[in-house]
N, C-alpha and C positions, 0 to 999 in steps of 0.2 A: 396223351395228356388231356384228352377231350372231357373225360368225366370230372376231372379236377376243375377244369374251366367252367363246366356246367354247374358244378357245386358253388363255385365262386360267384357266378352271375346270379344264381338263385339266392345266394346270401345278400348280394347287392340289392336285389329286387324286394325281397320279403323282410329282411332284417335291417337294412340300411335305408330303404326307401329311396334309392337313387332313381333319377330320371331315366326313362326308357332310352332316350338318345345317348346318355352316358353309358348305359349298360351295353347298348348296341356297339358303341365305339370301342369299349374295352374288349368285348367279345371278338370283334374284327381284328384288333391288334394282337390279341393273345393267340387266336387261331393262326395268324400269320407267323407268329413266333414259334408256335408248336410245330408247324410244317417245316420251318427252317431248322429247328432243333433236331427233328427226326432225320432230316437229310444230312445235317452237319455231324451228328453223332449216331450213326446207324447201329453201333454196337450196344445201345441201351436195351436192357432186358424188358420184356413186356409186363413185368409185375409192377405194382404200385411204386415201390422204391426206385425201380429203374426208370419209370416214367419221370419221376421228379428229379432224377439224377441229371437231367438236361438243364435244370435250373442251377447252373454254375456260372460264376462270374465270367469265365473265359468264353462260354457259349453265348451269354447275353452280350458281351462286348463284340463278339464276332457278328452277331445279329445287327448291332448298331452300326458296325462298319458296312455291312451289306446294305442297310437302309441308305447310307451315304452314297454308296456306289449306284444305287437306283435313282439318285437325284432327289431324294426326299428332302424337304426343307428342314432346317434345324428345329422349327416349331413342331412339325409333324413327327420327327424322330423322337423329340423329347416326350411327346404324348405317348408313343409306344413304350418308352422306358417307364413312364408313370404307370401305365397299365400293368406292366410286369412287376413293378415295385409293389403296387397295392395287392396284386395277386399273391406275391410271395409273402407279404405281411399276413394275409389271410391264412395261408398254409402254415406259417409259424404259429399263429394264434390257435389253429386247430390241432397243432401237434404233429403235423406231417413233414415239417422242415425244421431242422435244429436252429438255423439262423437265416436271416434274410440276405441272400447273395448280392442284393443291390445296395446294401446299406452304405458301402463306400464308393459307389459309382456316381459320377457326376454327369448329368445329361448335357446334350449339345446346347450351347448358349445361342438363343435366338436373337438376342439383342432387344433393345426397347423398340416396340412397334406402336406408334401413336395412331389411334383410330382416325380415319378420315371422316370428316363430318360435312354436312350441308350448312351453308350459311342461311340466315333468316329468310332472305329473298327466295332462295331455292326451295326451302321448306314450304313457303306459302304457295309457290308455283306447283309443287307436287301435291299439296293438300287440295288445291282447287282444280286439279287436272280431271278427275272423273266427271263424266257427263251425268248430271243429277236428274235428267229427264227420264232416265231408265232406273228400274229397280236395282239392277246390278251396280250402276254408278252411285246410287244413294248408299248402298251397302258399303261399297269400296271407300267412298269419301268418309263415312262414319268410322270405318276401320282405321283409315290413315290418321284421322283426327285423334281417335282413342289411343292409337299406338304412340303418336308423338306427344300427346298430352300426358300419358302415364309412363312412357319409357318401357313398354312391355317387350318381352321376348315374343317372337312370332308364334311360338307354340302356346304361350299364355294367351295371346290375342285370339287365335282361331278357336281355342277351347273355352272361351268365356261363355258363361251361362247367363240367361236373362236375370236370374236372382243375384248374380255377382255385381250388378250395377245398381247402386242406390242413387237415383236421380235427384231425390229431394235433398240428400246430404251432400251430393256432389263427390262421391267416392266410388271406387270399384274395388272388388276383392279379387286378387290374382292368385292363381295356384302355380307356384314356382318350383324350382328344383328341390328335390327331396320332399315333395308334397307339402311344402311350407306355404302357408297363405299369408298375404300381406295386404293391407289397405293402402290405397294410393289416391290422392286427390285428383279430381278430373276438372278440366277447365269448363267454363260455361258453354263455350263454343262447341267443345266436343260433345257435351250433353245435348245441345241443340241439334247437332248432326245425327246423333243416335235417335232423338225424338222424331226427326224427319224421316229416318229409315224405318222405324217401327211399323207405320201403316203398311209399307210395302212388305215387311216381314209377315204381317198378319194375313196377307193375301196368299202366302205360300201354303200349299196343301199340307206341308209337314209341320206348320207352326203350332197346330193344336196339340201335337204329341211330342215335340222336340223342345228341349230346354236350351239348346245352343242359340246364342244370341245372333251370330252372323251365319246365316244359312247358305249353303251352296245350292245350286240348281237341283241337286238330288236330295235336298232336305237334310244334309249332314253337315258336320263341321267342315269348313274349307280346309284343304290340305295346305301345308306350309309351302309346298312347291307352287301351288296355284296362286297363292297370295304373292309369293316371290316374283312370279312371272307378271302378275298384275302391276306390281310396283315398278318393275323394269319398264313395262309398256307405258305407264303414266309418266315416268321420268323422261323417256324419249319424247313423248308428246308435249311435255312441258319445256322441252329444249334444254334439259339439264345434261351436260356433257360428262359429269362424273359418273363413276360406276356405282349406281344406287341400288341398295338392297334394303329389306326391312330392318336388318340389324343396324344399318347406317342411321336410320331414324332414331333408334335407341341411343346410339352414340351421340347424335345431335341433341337429343333431349337432355342427356347428362351434361354435355359441354355447355349448352346454352344456359342451363340452370346455374352452373358454376360461374359463367361469365356474368350472369345477372346478380351474383352475390350470395347464392345459396351455400350453406355450409356442407362440408363433405359428408358428415354423418347422416344428414337428411337425404342427400342424394343416394348414399349407400342403402338406406332403408327403402327408398322408393324403387331402386333397381333390384333389390332383393339379393345383394351380394353378401355372402357369409363373412368374407374377409375384406376389410376396408382397403387393403393393399390393391385389390382388384379395381376399386373405384378410383384410386389415386392417379391412375394413368390419365384420367380426364383433367386433372389439375395441370398436367404438362401441356395438354391441348389448349386449355384456357390461358396458360402463360404465353403460349405462342401468339394467341389473339392479343394479349396485352402488349407484346413486343411490336406487333404490327400497328396497333393503335398509337403507340409511342413514336415509332418511326414515321408514321404518317402525320402526326399532330404536333410533335415537338419541333420548334423552330431550329434547334441546334442538334437534332438527331442525326 
């Protein structure tokens, strides 16, 4: 099934403009399914039709059962089924499958998962954690402020270009999923932190020929993992006991906006969500905050 998977991933990359992380995840899940299908149904002929004969409801259902036996979470198993579903839809559209075998299949129910967020005090402690007497500390503090101020994904943050930031207008331009660009307001404090970092950036040997805003010691964009590790380290140094990650800052950005009275559509636009249903999860977190305020403040609560 490898050549069909390759064709599908090529389609996602060139025709659909999907993010590389999404393509990589789909590829991983489909290769895993193809290996299971080959072992599960060894009688499949090696011709094209035989390869696709593995895409039958009973084989896919058996694969989902196997994922459960492996201890995969409902959320991860549902992601595998989504990859197979989109793959089959592609094959139907290309005329290689008569119908989509997943059309009547229901994925595992993961249940509602509310994102864990930092409170305002924890955010302040995290943002102030880097040592600004060093160039690295200046860079990291600017990155943290920009991420929290704009609610960026970590991939959007590390790939920011100097031209993406309009300091005079107080906005930045982020390149999100599907290569879609969006403009996001930036706080004055975040702009000030970037201004404080830029002289240090100018001293980097790579600054003259690199357009990346936040340079690594090697003069390239910082890797997502490197920034993830930095955030973890700063959280520990700030005495924050929660499991902190860059994405938790994005969750905190959205939740704090809604708690402050922002409307859902505006938050959706700033986060770059294609579907407002994705943004709605933060309203539940904000409601939890209202409940806590009520219980704490109302004399008859």
